[in-house]
C-alpha positions, 0 to 999 in steps of 0.5 A: 196206637194212632191211626194212620191219618194221626200218623201222617198228619204228624208226618207232614206237620213235621216236614212242613216245620223243616220246609218252614226253613227254606230260604230262596238262596238256598233251592240251588242245594243239592238233594239225596234224590239223585239229580234233584236239587232242593227246588225240585224236590220241593216242586215235586213234593208239592205236586205230589200234595196237591195230587194226593188231595185231589184224588182223596177227593175223589178225581180221577184224571190223567198224571197232570194232577200230581205234576211238579209246582215249581216253587216261587220266592217263597217256597215255604207258604206254597208247600205249607198251601199244598201240605194243608190241602192234603191234610185236609182232604185225608180228614175227611170221613172214610178216606182209608176206605176210598178207592185213590186213582193214582195215574203214575202207577202202572199208566193207573191204578186205584188202591184202596185208600189206606195203601194210598195215604201209606204211601204218602205217609213214608214219601214224607218221612223219607222227603222231609229227612231229603229237605233236612239232610239238603239244609244240613238241620236235623229232623225228628219223627216220634217213636211211633210214626216210625215204628208204623214207618218200618213196615209200610217201607218194608213192603215197598217192592225191591225190584228193577223197577227202582233202577228205571227213570222216574222210580220213586225210590232208588234201590234199597241200601244194605240194612239190618234189623236192629238198625235204627228205625229210622235208618232202616227207613232211609236204608229200605227206600234207597237213601243213605242216612250219612249222606251230606 
């Protein structure tokens, strides 16, 4: 099995490919992410990429480093630059053993790099699907990515915190252990695979 950094890179490449299809006239489209339209989702994704890149490099600041970065006339280019930033930061030697200061979790917590990279990995599996669903186009992650994603999605707490404003994920939806891995991931993290 490939290592987490390699799998993460594949997730980001696939997601970046879907985002490359976004045109400015589509930014008002609804998404599976609650009340966010496509512009708001991409602003969130772009900000998170830059935030994770900063903390991977050892930056320790407030949550503003993760702030949404509004997209402009070329949303694909802004997202691609942020994806390159996080991929470069995650490629640094020892990143999985490094502590990541995550100011957005419980007023700030330091987590092992392996866990933080896993957070970003699963977030972009789901957000890649969110963008594709908004555009009405397919997205395909390879079987190895999905096999690695299921246990990460299963480890995300599904408690009352998911009902709070600004929660990373909505409450999980019913699923079965024999569901297709991608459907299982989406349902575990509060997404309806049939959303349109």
